[in-house]
TIVO-2410 file (N, C-alpha, C; in nm, 3 decimals):
# residues 97
REC num residu      c1      c2      c3 atome chaine
REC   1      M   0.087  -0.117  -0.004     N      A
REC   1      M   0.001  -0.006  -0.001    CA      A
REC   1      M   0.097   0.130   0.000     C      A
REC   2      T   0.056   0.217  -0.087     N      A
REC   2      T   0.121   0.357  -0.092    CA      A
REC   2      T   0.087   0.446   0.022     C      A
REC   3      A   0.172   0.504   0.080     N      A
REC   3      A   0.157   0.612   0.189    CA      A
REC   3      A   0.061   0.716   0.131     C      A
REC   4      V   0.081   0.782   0.023     N      A
REC   4      V  -0.001   0.876  -0.030    CA      A
REC   4      V  -0.044   0.845  -0.175     C      A
REC   5      R  -0.170   0.862  -0.192     N      A
REC   5      R  -0.221   0.829  -0.331    CA      A
REC   5      R  -0.327   0.921  -0.371     C      A
REC   6      E  -0.321   0.980  -0.485     N      A
REC   6      E  -0.419   1.060  -0.540    CA      A
REC   6      E  -0.528   0.966  -0.611     C      A
REC   7      T  -0.650   1.005  -0.579     N      A
REC   7      T  -0.772   0.952  -0.633    CA      A
REC   7      T  -0.870   1.058  -0.681     C      A
REC   8      P  -0.965   1.004  -0.759     N      A
REC   8      P  -1.072   1.105  -0.817    CA      A
REC   8      P  -1.128   1.188  -0.703     C      A
REC   9      E  -1.140   1.141  -0.572     N      A
REC   9      E  -1.215   1.219  -0.476    CA      A
REC   9      E  -1.119   1.303  -0.399     C      A
REC  10      G  -0.985   1.276  -0.396     N      A
REC  10      G  -0.901   1.358  -0.333    CA      A
REC  10      G  -0.754   1.282  -0.298     C      A
REC  11      V  -0.723   1.270  -0.188     N      A
REC  11      V  -0.591   1.216  -0.146    CA      A
REC  11      V  -0.615   1.114  -0.043     C      A
REC  12      E  -0.567   0.982  -0.052     N      A
REC  12      E  -0.567   0.894   0.046    CA      A
REC  12      E  -0.432   0.864   0.106     C      A
REC  13      L  -0.428   0.864   0.243     N      A
REC  13      L  -0.305   0.856   0.311    CA      A
REC  13      L  -0.310   0.747   0.408     C      A
REC  14      S  -0.197   0.678   0.424     N      A
REC  14      S  -0.159   0.587   0.528    CA      A
REC  14      S  -0.092   0.666   0.640     C      A
REC  15      V  -0.147   0.668   0.760     N      A
REC  15      V  -0.101   0.759   0.865    CA      A
REC  15      V  -0.069   0.676   0.991     C      A
REC  16      R   0.051   0.681   1.058     N      A
REC  16      R   0.081   0.635   1.171    CA      A
REC  16      R   0.081   0.744   1.277     C      A
REC  17      V  -0.009   0.725   1.383     N      A
REC  17      V  -0.030   0.833   1.478    CA      A
REC  17      V   0.039   0.806   1.614     C      A
REC  18      A   0.111   0.890   1.675     N      A
REC  18      A   0.169   0.884   1.795    CA      A
REC  18      A   0.103   0.990   1.898     C      A
REC  19      P   0.007   0.943   1.970     N      A
REC  19      P  -0.071   1.034   2.060    CA      A
REC  19      P   0.011   1.087   2.174     C      A
REC  20      R  -0.031   1.177   2.242     N      A
REC  20      R   0.024   1.231   2.368    CA      A
REC  20      R   0.170   1.292   2.339     C      A
REC  21      A   0.191   1.348   2.230     N      A
REC  21      A   0.310   1.415   2.191    CA      A
REC  21      A   0.313   1.554   2.241     C      A
REC  22      S   0.426   1.616   2.242     N      A
REC  22      S   0.432   1.761   2.292    CA      A
REC  22      S   0.376   1.856   2.202     C      A
REC  23      K   0.368   1.833   2.066     N      A
REC  23      K   0.288   1.912   1.985    CA      A
REC  23      K   0.226   1.841   1.861     C      A
REC  24      N   0.144   1.901   1.781     N      A
REC  24      N   0.073   1.834   1.679    CA      A
REC  24      N   0.170   1.868   1.559     C      A
REC  25      E   0.216   1.759   1.492     N      A
REC  25      E   0.303   1.784   1.371    CA      A
REC  25      E   0.308   1.662   1.278     C      A
REC  26      L   0.338   1.694   1.153     N      A
REC  26      L   0.370   1.584   1.055    CA      A
REC  26      L   0.516   1.554   1.059     C      A
REC  27      C   0.568   1.439   1.078     N      A
REC  27      C   0.689   1.410   1.111    CA      A
REC  27      C   0.769   1.338   0.992     C      A
REC  28      G   0.724   1.317   0.871     N      A
REC  28      G   0.785   1.237   0.779    CA      A
REC  28      G   0.729   1.094   0.766     C      A
REC  29      M   0.806   1.014   0.698     N      A
REC  29      M   0.773   0.881   0.677    CA      A
REC  29      M   0.813   0.788   0.787     C      A
REC  30      H   0.724   0.689   0.815     N      A
REC  30      H   0.764   0.581   0.912    CA      A
REC  30      H   0.718   0.450   0.828     C      A
REC  31      G   0.802   0.386   0.757     N      A
REC  31      G   0.766   0.267   0.685    CA      A
REC  31      G   0.696   0.313   0.565     C      A
REC  32      D   0.563   0.264   0.559     N      A
REC  32      D   0.473   0.297   0.446    CA      A
REC  32      D   0.368   0.387   0.492     C      A
REC  33      A   0.392   0.473   0.584     N      A
REC  33      A   0.293   0.565   0.638    CA      A
REC  33      A   0.340   0.700   0.679     C      A
REC  34      L   0.273   0.799   0.661     N      A
REC  34      L   0.318   0.939   0.714    CA      A
REC  34      L   0.304   0.929   0.865     C      A
REC  35      R   0.402   0.985   0.933     N      A
REC  35      R   0.404   0.969   1.079    CA      A
REC  35      R   0.345   1.107   1.118     C      A
REC  36      V   0.245   1.107   1.212     N      A
REC  36      V   0.186   1.225   1.279    CA      A
REC  36      V   0.186   1.210   1.432     C      A
REC  37      R   0.252   1.326   1.496     N      A
REC  37      R   0.236   1.330   1.639    CA      A
REC  37      R   0.116   1.408   1.665     C      A
REC  38      L   0.055   1.376   1.776     N      A
REC  38      L  -0.068   1.458   1.823    CA      A
REC  38      L  -0.069   1.466   1.979     C      A
REC  39      Q  -0.105   1.595   2.015     N      A
REC  39      Q  -0.102   1.614   2.162    CA      A
REC  39      Q  -0.213   1.535   2.239     C      A
REC  40      A  -0.330   1.520   2.172     N      A
REC  40      A  -0.449   1.449   2.239    CA      A
REC  40      A  -0.422   1.318   2.259     C      A
REC  41      P  -0.470   1.267   2.377     N      A
REC  41      P  -0.472   1.127   2.402    CA      A
REC  41      P  -0.563   1.057   2.328     C      A
REC  42      P  -0.540   0.902   2.317     N      A
REC  42      P  -0.629   0.824   2.235    CA      A
REC  42      P  -0.757   0.780   2.313     C      A
REC  43      V  -0.815   0.885   2.370     N      A
REC  43      V  -0.939   0.846   2.448    CA      A
REC  43      V  -1.068   0.926   2.391     C      A
REC  44      D  -1.174   0.855   2.387     N      A
REC  44      D  -1.301   0.920   2.340    CA      A
REC  44      D  -1.291   0.989   2.201     C      A
REC  45      G  -1.200   0.934   2.110     N      A
REC  45      G  -1.176   0.993   1.989    CA      A
REC  45      G  -1.110   1.128   1.979     C      A
REC  46      K  -1.053   1.170   2.091     N      A
REC  46      K  -0.990   1.284   2.081    CA      A
REC  46      K  -0.871   1.295   1.986     C      A
REC  47      A  -0.780   1.188   1.978     N      A
REC  47      A  -0.676   1.182   1.883    CA      A
REC  47      A  -0.729   1.184   1.738     C      A
REC  48      N  -0.844   1.125   1.720     N      A
REC  48      N  -0.887   1.124   1.584    CA      A
REC  48      N  -0.931   1.258   1.541     C      A
REC  49      K  -0.991   1.338   1.632     N      A
REC  49      K  -1.041   1.473   1.598    CA      A
REC  49      K  -0.921   1.556   1.572     C      A
REC  50      A  -0.817   1.543   1.664     N      A
REC  50      A  -0.689   1.622   1.638    CA      A
REC  50      A  -0.631   1.593   1.502     C      A
REC  51      L  -0.634   1.473   1.466     N      A
REC  51      L  -0.579   1.428   1.329    CA      A
REC  51      L  -0.664   1.494   1.220     C      A
REC  52      V  -0.789   1.477   1.231     N      A
REC  52      V  -0.877   1.545   1.127    CA      A
REC  52      V  -0.845   1.686   1.117     C      A
REC  53      R  -0.836   1.760   1.240     N      A
REC  53      R  -0.804   1.918   1.229    CA      A
REC  53      R  -0.664   1.940   1.158     C      A
REC  54      L  -0.574   1.859   1.205     N      A
REC  54      L  -0.436   1.883   1.157    CA      A
REC  54      L  -0.428   1.864   1.008     C      A
REC  55      L  -0.493   1.754   0.953     N      A
REC  55      L  -0.479   1.722   0.803    CA      A
REC  55      L  -0.562   1.826   0.748     C      A
REC  56      A  -0.675   1.879   0.795     N      A
REC  56      A  -0.767   1.971   0.723    CA      A
REC  56      A  -0.673   2.104   0.721     C      A
REC  57      R  -0.601   2.135   0.805     N      A
REC  57      R  -0.522   2.265   0.798    CA      A
REC  57      R  -0.404   2.245   0.698     C      A
REC  58      T  -0.351   2.120   0.703     N      A
REC  58      T  -0.243   2.098   0.597    CA      A
REC  58      T  -0.281   2.117   0.459     C      A
REC  59      F  -0.402   2.059   0.431     N      A
REC  59      F  -0.451   2.054   0.299    CA      A
REC  59      F  -0.544   2.152   0.266     C      A
REC  60      D  -0.562   2.252   0.350     N      A
REC  60      D  -0.639   2.367   0.325    CA      A
REC  60      D  -0.780   2.328   0.274     C      A
REC  61      V  -0.845   2.231   0.360     N      A
REC  61      V  -0.983   2.198   0.335    CA      A
REC  61      V  -1.057   2.202   0.473     C      A
REC  62      P  -1.192   2.206   0.467     N      A
REC  62      P  -1.265   2.199   0.595    CA      A
REC  62      P  -1.255   2.064   0.669     C      A
REC  63      P  -1.259   2.059   0.783     N      A
REC  63      P  -1.263   1.940   0.867    CA      A
REC  63      P  -1.351   1.833   0.815     C      A
REC  64      S  -1.468   1.876   0.757     N      A
REC  64      S  -1.564   1.783   0.703    CA      A
REC  64      S  -1.523   1.704   0.575     C      A
REC  65      A  -1.407   1.750   0.518     N      A
REC  65      A  -1.354   1.698   0.402    CA      A
REC  65      A  -1.257   1.578   0.436     C      A
REC  66      V  -1.222   1.560   0.560     N      A
REC  66      V  -1.123   1.456   0.604    CA      A
REC  66      V  -1.214   1.348   0.674     C      A
REC  67      R  -1.191   1.231   0.631     N      A
REC  67      R  -1.247   1.114   0.682    CA      A
REC  67      R  -1.159   0.988   0.699     C      A
REC  68      I  -1.161   0.938   0.830     N      A
REC  68      I  -1.090   0.819   0.848    CA      A
REC  68      I  -1.165   0.699   0.777     C      A
REC  69      L  -1.095   0.622   0.694     N      A
REC  69      L  -1.153   0.521   0.625    CA      A
REC  69      L  -1.140   0.388   0.713     C      A
REC  70      R  -1.013   0.367   0.759     N      A
REC  70      R  -0.994   0.250   0.835    CA      A
REC  70      R  -0.900   0.293   0.960     C      A
REC  71      G  -0.908   0.215   1.066     N      A
REC  71      G  -0.821   0.231   1.180    CA      A
REC  71      G  -0.859   0.320   1.291     C      A
REC  72      E  -0.979   0.337   1.291     N      A
REC  72      E  -1.031   0.460   1.400    CA      A
REC  72      E  -0.990   0.426   1.543     C      A
REC  73      T  -0.962   0.298   1.569     N      A
REC  73      T  -0.917   0.267   1.708    CA      A
REC  73      T  -0.772   0.224   1.725     C      A
REC  74      G  -0.698   0.228   1.612     N      A
REC  74      G  -0.559   0.187   1.608    CA      A
REC  74      G  -0.468   0.304   1.584     C      A
REC  75      R  -0.329   0.283   1.591     N      A
REC  75      R  -0.245   0.379   1.546    CA      A
REC  75      R  -0.236   0.401   1.395     C      A
REC  76      L  -0.238   0.288   1.322     N      A
REC  76      L  -0.219   0.303   1.179    CA      A
REC  76      L  -0.362   0.315   1.123     C      A
REC  77      K  -0.371   0.420   1.040     N      A
REC  77      K  -0.504   0.468   0.990    CA      A
REC  77      K  -0.493   0.486   0.836     C      A
REC  78      R  -0.605   0.477   0.763     N      A
REC  78      R  -0.615   0.522   0.622    CA      A
REC  78      R  -0.716   0.625   0.627     C      A
REC  79      V  -0.673   0.747   0.568     N      A
REC  79      V  -0.757   0.864   0.564    CA      A
REC  79      V  -0.773   0.917   0.434     C      A
REC  80      L  -0.893   0.961   0.412     N      A
REC  80      L  -0.925   1.028   0.275    CA      A
REC  80      L  -0.959   1.180   0.306     C      A
REC  81      V  -0.875   1.263   0.222     N      A
REC  81      V  -0.889   1.401   0.213    CA      A
REC  81      V  -0.968   1.446   0.095     C      A
REC  82      R  -1.088   1.466   0.090     N      A
REC  82      R  -1.151   1.503  -0.026    CA      A
REC  82      R  -1.108   1.653  -0.069     C      A
REC  83      G  -1.072   1.661  -0.203     N      A
REC  83      G  -1.035   1.786  -0.262    CA      A
REC  83      G  -0.890   1.805  -0.223     C      A
REC  84      G  -0.816   1.733  -0.158     N      A
REC  84      G  -0.685   1.752  -0.114    CA      A
REC  84      G  -0.591   1.715  -0.236     C      A
REC  85      R  -0.477   1.767  -0.234     N      A
REC  85      R  -0.365   1.732  -0.335    CA      A
REC  85      R  -0.241   1.676  -0.271     C      A
REC  86      A  -0.176   1.579  -0.318     N      A
REC  86      A  -0.065   1.510  -0.265    CA      A
REC  86      A   0.063   1.617  -0.241     C      A
REC  87      S   0.052   1.717  -0.332     N      A
REC  87      S   0.157   1.808  -0.328    CA      A
REC  87      S   0.172   1.900  -0.198     C      A
REC  88      A   0.056   1.903  -0.119     N      A
REC  88      A   0.037   1.957   0.014    CA      A
REC  88      A   0.135   1.895   0.114     C      A
REC  89      I   0.169   1.777   0.096     N      A
REC  89      I   0.266   1.715   0.195    CA      A
REC  89      I   0.388   1.660   0.134     C      A
REC  90      A   0.423   1.701   0.003     N      A
REC  90      A   0.531   1.651  -0.074    CA      A
REC  90      A   0.657   1.671   0.001     C      A
REC  91      G   0.691   1.793   0.061     N      A
REC  91      G   0.813   1.810   0.126    CA      A
REC  91      G   0.822   1.724   0.268     C      A
REC  92      I   0.709   1.711   0.316     N      A
REC  92      I   0.711   1.633   0.449    CA      A
REC  92      I   0.729   1.482   0.419     C      A
REC  93      A   0.660   1.439   0.333     N      A
REC  93      A   0.664   1.283   0.286    CA      A
REC  93      A   0.799   1.240   0.244     C      A
REC  94      G   0.865   1.330   0.207     N      A
REC  94      G   1.010   1.293   0.148    CA      A
REC  94      G   1.125   1.295   0.269     C      A
REC  95      T   1.071   1.328   0.395     N      A
REC  95      T   1.169   1.339   0.490    CA      A
REC  95      T   1.170   1.194   0.565     C      A
REC  96      A   1.291   1.179   0.620     N      A
REC  96      A   1.294   1.056   0.718    CA      A
REC  96      A   1.218   1.076   0.840     C      A
REC  97      G   1.163   0.961   0.894     N      A
REC  97      G   1.082   0.983   1.016    CA      A
REC  97      G   1.104   0.879   1.122     C      A
***
């Protein structure tokens, strides 16, 4: 599976989440997934909400355009960003993580 793939709907991402971090940030690649650090704990969907907000800001789309396709309760997730372009994270995806 590719970490970032453009589809007719937008961009599909494989994301590896690290909750309870010191700040919210995209950290580069971790294997076949984009590594994301989130301040929120993985309780009551708080980390998922923080992920949606961070990706919405990164791709300059409303939070409603970001949907978690798979992995809502795990660290490895597949996310769709409707209307997003892979170029929004091109510099980040190329870094080591």
